[in-house]
N, C-alpha and C positions, 0 to 999 in steps of 0.2 A: 335711503341712499342707493348708489350704484355700484355694481360689482361686475367684473368681467366673469363669466362663467362658461363651461363647455359641456355639452352632452356627449359622452364618450361613444355611446352607441351610434348617433346620426352624425356627430362631428360638427353639429351646429355650435357656433359661438355666439354669444349674447352679452350685452350690457343690461344687466337685469336690475330692477328695483327690488331691494331686500330690506329686511328691518335692520336698524341700527343694532350692533352687537351691546350687550350690556357690560358696563366696567366691573368686572369680578375681582374679588380680593387677589392680592399677590401679582398684578399687572396694571397696566395702563391703558386707556383709549386714546388711540393715536389718529389724528386727522391727516391723511396722505398729503405730501407735498409733491413727491416724485416717486414712482416705482419703477423699476429696471425690468425689462423682458429680458429673460435668458434666450439668447438666440439659439442656444445648444438644447438645453434641457426641456424648455418649454414648446419649442417648435417640434422637438421629437413627439411630445405628447399630442401636440395638434395635429401632426402628421398621422400619427397612429389611429386617432379618433376618425380619419377620413378613410380608413382602410375598410375592407371587406372584414367580415367576422374571422374568415380564415387568415386574412393578412394580420389582423389584431393578434390572433392565436400564435402565429409564426414569429411575431415580433416581441411577443411576451411568454416565452416558455415556462417562465417561474410561475406565471399566474395559471396557465394551463395545468401544471402540476398541481395546484391548489385545487382547481375545480375537479380533477380526476379523483383526488383525495376525498374531496366532498361528496362525490358520486358514490365512491365506496362506502362512505359513512352514512350519508343522508339519503341516498338512492337520487336516481336521474331526475324525477319530477321536482322535487325539493330544490335540489341543485340549480336546476334550469330557472326556476322562479327567482331564486336568489340572484344567480347572475345576471339575469335580465333586468331585474328590479335597480341592481347595482350599475349596470350599464345605461340603463334608459333613466339617469338623473343627472342635475347639473353638478358639476365638480368645479372647485375654484382654481385659478391660475395665479402665479406670481409667488415670489419668496424674498424679495429684497426691495426695501423701500426706506424713506426718509419721511419724517412728518413731525407734526407738533402735537404735543401732549395736551389732550383736551380734559383728560379727567383721570385723577390718581385712585386707585383702588386701596383698600385697606392692606397695611403692612408694607407700602411703598414710601421709602423716605430719602431716596436719592435722587428723584426728579421731581418736578412740580409742574402744574399747568402752565402752559406756554413754552416749555423747554422744548427744543429741537433734539429728536433722537432717532437713530438708525435702527432698523428692525429687520428681524430674520425669521424664517420658517415658512415652509409650505402650508401651514395652517393659520399662521398669525400675521404673515406680512403679505398679504394678498393684494392683488389689483383691485382695490376698494376704497371707496373714500373714508370710510372709518375700519380700524381693526383694534380689536383686543389683543394685547400683546403681554405674555409673562416676562417677569423680572429678568430673567436669564437670556432672554431673546432680544433685548434692547439694549442699547449703550448711548449715552449723551454724546452728541455731536461737539467737537471742539470748536473753540471760537475761530472765526474765519474760514471755516470749511463750508463750502456751499452746499445747499441742500441737495442739487442734482449730483454733486460729487458723493456726498455721504450715501445716497441711495445705491452705490455700488458696494456698500459694507459687506453684505452677505456673499456675494460672489468673490470679493477681495478675500473674505474668510476662507472660502473654499480653496482658492489658490494658495493662500497663506499656509493651511493645513498640509496641503501636498509638499509644499516645499519644505515645512518642518519635518515631513517623513522622510525627505530625502537627505536631511542632516548636512547641508552644503556647508564647506569650510572656506576660508579666505583662500583665494588663488585657484580654486578649482575650476573646472569645465564641465558645463552642463547643456545638455540637448534637450530642447522642448519640441516635442512632436505635435503639432496641431496650434495654429496661431490665432484662434478663435478669442473669444472674450476671456476665457480662463488662461489660455495659453499666453495672451499679451500681458496679463497681470502676473503671471508666473515670471515671465522674462524680467520685468520690472523689479520683482521682489528679489530675484536671484541676482540681479545687477546692484541693487541696493546693499546686498550681502556680501559684495566684493568677488562674486563669481562670474567669469566670462561664459556667455550665452551663444550657443548656435541654434538657430530655429529652423523648422522644417513646416512647410505648408504648400500645397499646390497652387495656392493663390498669390500671384506676385504682389498684389496690393497689401495683403497682410504682412508678406515678408517685408515690404518696405517699411511698414508702420512699426513692426518689431524692431527693425534696424533704427529707426528714428528714436524709439524708446529705450536704446540699450543694447540690442543685440550686437555681438561681434560679426556675425554673418549669419544670412538666412537664404534657403532656396528651396527648390521643388525636391520631393524625397527621392525622385529618379535620377537627379542630376550630379554629376561629379563634383559639383561645386561644394556641396555640403560635406561630402567626405574629405575633400581636399582642405576645406576650413578646419574640420576636426583634427587631421593629421597635423596641421600647421600649429594649431594652438596647443596639442598635446604631445608634441614630439613623436607622433604615431601611436601612442599608448592607448588611445580611446578616451572617451568622456568618463567623467567620474560618476555622474548622474544622468538618467534619462527619465524626463516628465512626459507621461503619456496622457495629453490633453486633447486627444482627437476622438471623434465618434465614428460611427459607421460600421460596416461589416467586413471591412478589408482586414485581413491579418498583417498587412505590411508594416504599421507601426511596430508591433513587437518583433517582427524580424529585423527591421532597420536598427531597433534599440539593442539587440544582440550584437550586431554587425560592428557597432561604432562605440559600444561601450567597452572600457577596459576590463581587465581581469579582476574579478570580484568587486564590480562596480555596482551601482544600485538602479534599480528600474522601479519608478513609482507610478501607479495607475490613478489618475484624477479623473480622466473622462469616462466614458462608457465605449470602449472599443472592444473589437474581437480579441480574445485572449488565448488563441491556441500557441502555446509556448513550443517553439521548436526544441526539443529536449536536448539534443546534442549541443546545441549553440548554447544553451543556458547552463547546461551541466559543465561542459569544458572551461567555461569563465567562471563557474560557480557564482553566477549572478543573484543578488539579492532582490528578490520581487517583493514590493511593498504596495499596500492598498491605503488610499488615502479616504477616510470616512467623512465626506461633507465638511461641516464648518469646524470640526474638531470635537475632542471629548465632551461628552454630555449629549451629542446628537442621539435621538431615537431612546433617550433615557427618560421616561416620564417623571421620573422624581427630580431631574434637573430640570428639564424643559418647563413641565406643568406645574411642580410643586415649588420650583425656586430653590432647591436644595443645591448649594455650591459645593464643588469639590475643593478640599483643602489645597492651597497653592503649594504647600511644601511637598505634596504628593503629585498634584496635577497642575503644573505650571500654566498650560495653555488650554483653557477651555473654550467653548463656543463663544462666550461672551467676551473673554479675554482677548482672543483673536479677533473679534469684531472691534473691540476697543482699540487694539494694537493697529489694525489697518486704517481706522479713522484717523488715528494719530499721524501715521506715516504719510497719509494723503493730505492732513493739514500742514505738515510741515514740508511738503513738496518732495518728498522722497519716491512717492508713487504719484503719477500723473494720469488720471482717468479722463481727462477731457479729450485727448486725441481719440479716445475710443467711441466717443458719443457720434453715431452716424445719423442719428434722427431723433427729435424730441416731438412728440405727438400728443395733442391734446386728449385728455381722457375719455372724451366723447366720441373720439374717432378710434376707440381702440379695436373694435370689430375689423374696421377697414384696414388698420395698421396690421393686425396679425394676418389678414387675407394676402395682403401685399407682401409680407415676409414669406409666407407659405408658398406664393406663386412664384416667387423669385423676382418681383418687381422692385421690390425695396431690398437692396444690399446693404447689409449692416453687420457690425460688430456688436454694437450695444444700442438699443433703443429705449428711450424713457417715455413714460407717460406723465404728463404734466397736469395736475389736478387744479381746477378753478380755484382762485383765492376765495377765502370765505369773508363775507363783509361783517364788521363788527355790528353788535346788536343794536348800537345807538345810530348807525349810520341809515340815512333814509335812502330809498331806493333811487332817488335822483341825484344822489351824491356819487359821483364817479370815484373808483379807487385811485389812491394817489400813484402816480407813476413814478418808478424808481428815478432818482436824482444823481447826477455827478456835478459837484460843484466846481465852476469855472474861477478860480481865484482871480480877485481883482489885482490889477497892477498899481502898486502904491510906490512912488518914488520918493524916497527919504532925503534928507539934507546931509548925507555923509560926505565922505571924501570926493565924491562925483567921479566922472570918467577921466580917463587919460588926457593930457593937454593936447590941444591941436597941433600938428605939426607945421612948420614953416613951409611956404609954398614950394621951395626947391630942396627940402629935406627929404630923403627916402622915407617911406613908411617902413618901419622895421617890424617884420613879423616873425612869430615863433610858432612852431608846429609841435603838438603833443600828440605823438602817434605818427608813425609813416608806413601804414599798411598799404594794401593793394589800392584802395579808393583814393588815399591821399596821394600816392605816388602816379596814379594813371588818370585821375580826373580833376586834380587840383594844383597840385605843385607844377606840372607842365605849363599850365597857363600863368602861373605867378612868376616861375623862374624867367620868363621873357618878358615880363611886364615892365615897362619903363617906371622909374619912380618906386619901385618895390625892392626892398633888401630882405633877402631870407637871412635872420639873424641866427636862430638857433632851433636845432631839432632836439626833441626830448622823446626818448623811448625807454621801454623797461630792460631792453638788451642794449649792450654797447655796440654790437656788431649792426644791428639795424640802424641806429643812429649814424654810424659811420658811412654805412652803404647810402643812406639818404643824403648825408653831407656831401659825400663824393659825387653823386649824381646831379644833385641840383644845386650845388655851390652854396649851402648854408655855411655862414661865417663859424658856426661853432656847433658841437654836438655832445650832448650830456644825458646823463639818466636821472638827474637832479632837477625836479620840477620847482622846488622852492627858489632855487637860483634864478630861473627864468622868471618866476612871478615877481620876485624882488628886484628884477632889472628895470629900472625907471627908463631906460632907453627903448625898451621894447614897447611898441604902441598896440599891437593886437595879438591875441593868442588864438590859434585854430586848435580845436578840440576834435581830434579824428582817431579816437580809440573805440574800443569795443563799447557796446551800447550801455552795459552796466555801470560804467564809470562816467558817462557823459554829464549827468546832472551835478555830481560832485565835483569834477574838475571845473565845470561852468562856474558853478558856485564860488569856488576858490579863486577863479580868474576875475570875476567880477568883483569880489572883495579886495582883490589886489589893484582894482583900477584899471583894468585892461578892458579894451573892446574885445569881444568875444565871437568867434565864428564857430558854431558847434555843428557837427553833422547830424542829421536827424538819427534817433529822436532826442529830442531835449531831454525827456525824462520817461522812465519806465513805470511809474507810479505817482499817485497824486501826491504822496508825502515828498517824493523827489521834486515834483513841480513846485510844490509849496516852499521848499528849501531854496530853489533858484529865485523865487520872487522875495522871499525873505532877504536874500542876499542883494537884490535890488533896491529894496526898501532900507536896509542898513547903510548901504554905500552910496545910495543916491546914483548909482551907475546903473543906466538902463540900455547901455551900448551892446547890444546882442543882436544876432543873426544866427537863424537855424538854416541848414543847407537845403531848403525847399527851392530847388533850381528851376523847375519846370515852368513856374510862372515867367521866367526871365528868357525862355526859349524865343528867339526872334520870329521864328515860323508862327508860334502860338500867340504871340503879341500882335502880329499883324493880322492873324485871323480874328482876334478879338476886336481890334479895331475896325475891321471891315464889317464884322457883325453889328457893331453898333450899341447904343444903349437900348435897354429894353424897358417895356411899360408893365408887361404882365408876368405872372410866375413861370418859371422855366423848368425843363425836364433835363436832366443831365445824365448821360448813361457812359460810363468809364469801365472797359474791359481791360483788365491787366493779365496777361498770359504769362505769369511768372515763372512757370517752369519748374522742374524738379531741382533740389539742391544736390550737390555731390556729396557723397559720403564723407562724413567728418568734417563739414564745414561747421564753423562755431555758431551760425545762425540756428544750428539745430539744438543749441544748448539753451532750451527755453528755461529751464530752472534758474539760470543766471542771467541769460540775454534777453528774456522775454520772447513772445511769440514772434513769428516771421512778420506778421502784420504790424504787430507793435513797433518792429523796427523800421519798416518800410512804407507802412500805410499813411503816415503822415504826408508823404509826397503827393498822394492822389487826393487826400481831404483838402490840402492846401491848394491843390489846382483847381479843384471843383470850386472852393469857396472863393477863390480869386476871380474865376470866369463869372461867378454869380454876384461877386462884390458884396458879400455877405457872410457872418459866421453862423453855423449850423446851431439850431436850438433844440435838435433831438437826434438820437442815433438809435438805430435797430440793426441787429445783425443776426443772420443765421448762418451755421456751419455744415459742411459735410463731414464725413469720415476723417479723423486726424486733425480737424480745425483748421486745415491749410487753405481748402476752398471756401471762401466767404462771400456772402452777398451782404453788402453794407449799404443801409438806406439813411441818407442825411435829409433831415427836414429842415427848411429855413423860415424865418418869420413872415417872408412875403408868399408863402405856401408853394415856393420852388423846392424841388426834391433832386437829389443826386443819388443815384446808384452805382455803387463801386463792386463789380464783379472781379474779385481776386482769386484767380484759380492756378493751380499748379499741374493739371491733369491735361492740358491741350497740348496740341502738337507743336513740337519745337520750330516747325518752319512758319507758323502763323506769327504775325507781327506781335511784339510785347504789348504795345498800348495803342488802343484806338478809342476814340472819344467822339460823343455826338452831344451837342447842345442845341435844345429846340426851345423856341419861345417866339411869340408874335408873328407866326408865318415864316420864321427863318430857321435854317439849320446850319451849324457850324460842325465840319467834320475834320478831325484830326487823325492822320493815318501814321502812327508810331514816329512822328517827328520827322518824317520825309516828305510828306505832302499834306496840305490842308486845303479845305474849301469851305465856302460860304454860299448857301443856296437861298435865295430871296428873289425879288422880281429881276435882279441882276445876279448872275451867277459868277463866282470868282473862284478860280483854282490856282492853287501856287504851282510853280514849276517844281519839279522833283529835285530834292537836293542831290547834288552830284557826288558828295562824299559822306563822311560818317555823320549820323544823326546829332544835331545840335540841340541837346537837353537844356541849354541855358546856363551851364556852369561858368563859361568865359564871362558872359554878361553879368552873371550874379556876382562873381568875383570882382569885376571891375567896378560895379555899384558898391560893394563893400569897402573896397579900398578908396574910393572916392568920399565914402562917408568918413572913413577913419582920417583922411588927409583934411578934409575941409571942417570936419566938425558938425556937418549937416545931418539930416534925418537919417536914420537907418533905412535901408532898402525896404524893410517890411516892418510895420508898426508892432511893438511888442505884444500889444493886446491880441493881434491876430495870431502871432505865434503860439501865444498861450491857448487861444481858442481851438486851434488846430490840434495842439498836444492834447487837450482835454478830450476832444472828440475822439481822437486815437485811442485814448485810455478807456473812453466809454464804450467802444466795441467790445472789449472783454466783458465789461460788465453787462452789456446787453446779452451776450453769448450765455453768461452764467445765469442770468435772471430769466432769459426768455421773453423778455418784454423791451420795449423801447425805453431808452434812458434819457430823461430831460436834462439838459445842460443848463444848470441854474447859475446865472451870474451873481457872484457876491459882491458886496460893497465894502 
């Protein structure tokens, strides 16, 4: 098997072929699926190995002291041979992974072969294809937790033990100094515990990430913003706890901790930073300085780690293993989100190059995972490819229930109800409908009476209410607009379809496969398929003209769609990924629908890769005729650059769209549109006109339901592709 090793004398890193470890009693043999690089601890070790002998000595004074003691005891020649022999040998790297149990040793009865487990230990959870792991250093992975997320179990336990040492209480305020991998996890654990958090790090990107993950405020250690945030949150008293999750040789973290901590506060050292405590500052406040030892009780105790002797829970509530299991449970329940921390996933064969890129600074990362090759089953022949992950695209079945609402008479206004009256509804939809002839705005429904009253006053609704059932039961209402937060779209759409209403729902239609299946079950039960999702870009007059001028194609096409999405403002509900889905899940359907409409087909597979925070995405859609569409969804671009640019290339022709302001088609004859004189027209007006016409006439909906379902399934597949690190096939069901 292969294993990552390092020669501490020369600094050489290698992917070495080594024997497979035996499965000893009291443990299990685990085949790695993902292992995590600790960008703090491991890179420090890698950097030290590249130093001169003097540099190594300066970086490890504790080891120098041991050497000097050995010289005094054993003499210089013997000590020299011993030290050089130890330095000039391969040592392992890694201590946090997730894998599948391949073999169970004697005395193990809590897992079996084939079970997924998370493993810990710098001698047992190594960057290697196979590891033997003793009982107290693994924990079963809960159902639903992705292996790449379970690989964070060990570092999560380190962060958790640090938080436990701080003894946080509801309502307290904590300061986290250092927002690397451990610091980001500490922020989330404290937030989940009801503690408000201020973060400190010189890297603004890490500060922004911590704020997205729950920190109240973050900033540079030298900025006044951090002190101001602490003063505001604590009434000037100072924070209750400080967590030192920083590394390096600066004494700034402990000095900052003393300055911002309250009287008799707690300072917990989790990382490995300089600790020259300023005596006066710590004495005058009587600060309680605590250390957090790795993953928790049991660490460095051979009887616990190697012999499997557990500590009684009545005396030691949280051990290494119980911390590991607790973190996995929190991650499985969505209370801790590690996906935004994953900066890069590398194939295990690229391990040496990945370490080099990290060490040289070419790869900026919070967390990096190694993905191990899938193991073929023994019965599989070499010619049989591994089955690609699949996401089912539900078939649309139209039942014989009550059917759609009756068609209105020619001169009778189409009566519309709005569920939700937020910013998008009031700025992009209602202005077009309020002045449209033949449309009557009947009722607006919101969760708060005031917002309903405001929409009624501004747009002329006949009525305003907070009672959804009253609207769904009103037979005079022809169509319902669902313009609420993402998490409620599917359920409200389902209810409206069952009530016989024609439905316009803003994207996304659904955030999960189950939600999508629920909507289609309502279609089948009611026989009502009168549904439109707010994919407006295909209705843009400029893009429609460009498509017509491009003409039909005969060969496969290549489409590139750059979405310069920009940063979200602090406090935006789009950041509530636990309830509202990822940002791409909420918005990405727009771009997938546009690509599929231009290519006149539905995608058959989806592949996606993400940068740090999972906000900058590259999504590749493949179509049955070998066409491809690449959607670059980025948040880190310049704010002055256009938001959306698109290129479609096929058959010697190129269609270019510049942010819905100008379009061009390049072929034997070139066509360039005039620049739009006013605001960009992204198709909302034309989309609403088509929807109202369909309601009035009873004609076909503007977009076939099958297309809406395919786009939604492809959008959901992006998250599956990110989690699995492989393309996801969109399998049509019957």
